[in-house]
C-alpha positions as CSV (number, residue, x, y, z in Angstrom):
1,M,-22.9,-30.3,26.5
2,L,-22.8,-26.5,27.1
3,L,-26.2,-25.0,27.5
4,M,-25.8,-21.4,26.5
5,S,-27.6,-19.1,24.1
6,L,-25.9,-18.4,20.8
7,S,-25.7,-14.6,21.6
8,K,-24.0,-15.3,24.9
9,T,-21.6,-17.7,23.2
10,Q,-20.7,-15.1,20.6
11,K,-20.0,-12.5,23.3
12,M,-17.8,-14.9,25.2
13,I,-15.8,-15.7,22.1
14,A,-15.4,-12.0,21.4
15,T,-14.3,-11.4,25.0
16,H,-11.7,-14.2,24.8
17,V,-10.4,-12.8,21.5
18,R,-10.2,-9.3,23.0
19,D,-8.3,-10.7,26.0
20,R,-5.8,-12.3,23.7
21,R,-5.4,-9.0,21.9
22,L,-4.8,-7.1,25.1
23,L,-2.3,-9.7,26.3
24,M,-0.4,-9.0,23.1
25,E,-0.6,-5.3,23.9
26,L,-2.3,-4.7,20.6
27,T,-4.8,-1.9,20.1
28,Q,-7.9,-2.5,18.0
29,E,-6.3,-0.4,15.3
30,G,-3.2,-2.6,15.4
31,L,-5.1,-5.8,15.2
32,A,-7.2,-4.5,12.4
33,E,-4.1,-3.5,10.5
34,R,-2.3,-6.8,11.1
35,S,-5.3,-9.0,10.3
36,G,-6.7,-7.1,7.3
37,V,-10.1,-6.8,9.0
38,A,-11.8,-3.4,9.0
39,L,-11.6,-1.5,12.3
40,S,-15.4,-1.1,12.3
41,T,-15.8,-4.9,11.9
42,L,-13.4,-5.6,14.7
43,R,-15.2,-3.1,17.0
44,K,-18.5,-4.6,16.2
45,F,-17.1,-8.0,16.9
46,E,-15.7,-7.0,20.3
47,Q,-18.9,-5.3,21.3
48,K,-21.6,-7.7,20.0
49,G,-19.8,-10.8,18.9
50,L,-20.9,-10.5,15.3
51,I,-18.4,-11.2,12.6
52,S,-18.0,-13.2,9.4
53,L,-16.2,-16.5,9.5
54,D,-13.5,-15.1,7.1
55,S,-12.8,-12.1,9.3
56,F,-12.9,-14.3,12.5
57,L,-10.2,-16.6,11.1
58,K,-8.1,-13.7,10.0
59,I,-8.2,-12.3,13.5
60,L,-7.3,-15.7,15.0
61,M,-4.3,-15.9,12.7
62,V,-2.9,-12.9,14.5
63,V,-4.0,-13.4,18.1
64,G,-3.6,-17.2,18.1
65,G,-6.2,-19.9,18.5
66,L,-6.7,-21.0,14.9
67,E,-5.0,-24.4,15.5
68,E,-6.9,-25.0,18.7
69,L,-10.2,-24.2,16.8
70,L,-9.3,-26.7,14.1
71,D,-8.4,-29.3,16.7
72,A,-11.7,-28.8,18.6
73,L,-13.7,-29.3,15.4
74,K,-12.0,-32.5,14.3
75,P,-14.5,-35.4,14.3
76,D,-14.0,-38.1,16.9
77,K,-12.5,-41.2,15.4
78,P,-13.6,-44.5,16.8
79,A,-10.9,-46.6,18.5
80,F,-10.6,-50.1,17.1
81,N,-9.0,-53.0,18.9
82,S,-9.3,-55.5,16.1
83,I,-10.4,-55.9,12.5
84,D,-13.7,-57.3,13.8
85,D,-14.4,-54.0,15.4
86,V,-13.8,-52.2,12.1
87,L,-16.1,-54.5,10.3
88,K,-18.8,-54.1,12.9
89,Q,-18.5,-50.4,12.7
90,D,-19.0,-50.4,8.9
91,D,-22.1,-52.5,9.3
92,S,-23.6,-50.3,11.9
93,I,-23.2,-47.0,9.9
94,I,-26.6,-45.9,8.6
95,K,-26.4,-43.0,6.3
96,K,-29.1,-40.4,6.6
97,R,-30.3,-37.6,4.5
98,G,-32.3,-34.6,5.5
99,R,-35.9,-34.5,4.6
100,R,-37.3,-32.1,2.0
101,K,-40.0,-29.8,3.2
């Protein structure tokens, strides 16, 4: 588990995206044009790490990383060795709901 503040994580993500942009020899203006994200939004993202999910995904489509992100977010699937393991897994699943306040 990574122990890092959200703001530091956001800035690191923005730095990695900026580095990808620079490796592609794209200016901020060029990336904004290709991705359809406003230049001011891109600048704010690279400086502060703040961006909407929609704009972030548009940028990743240009600089790469969208597939890696999707792979990283896939839920872990349990490995089963037999049908008995599957049946035991079904019995052990306890569905929970959030409590109302």
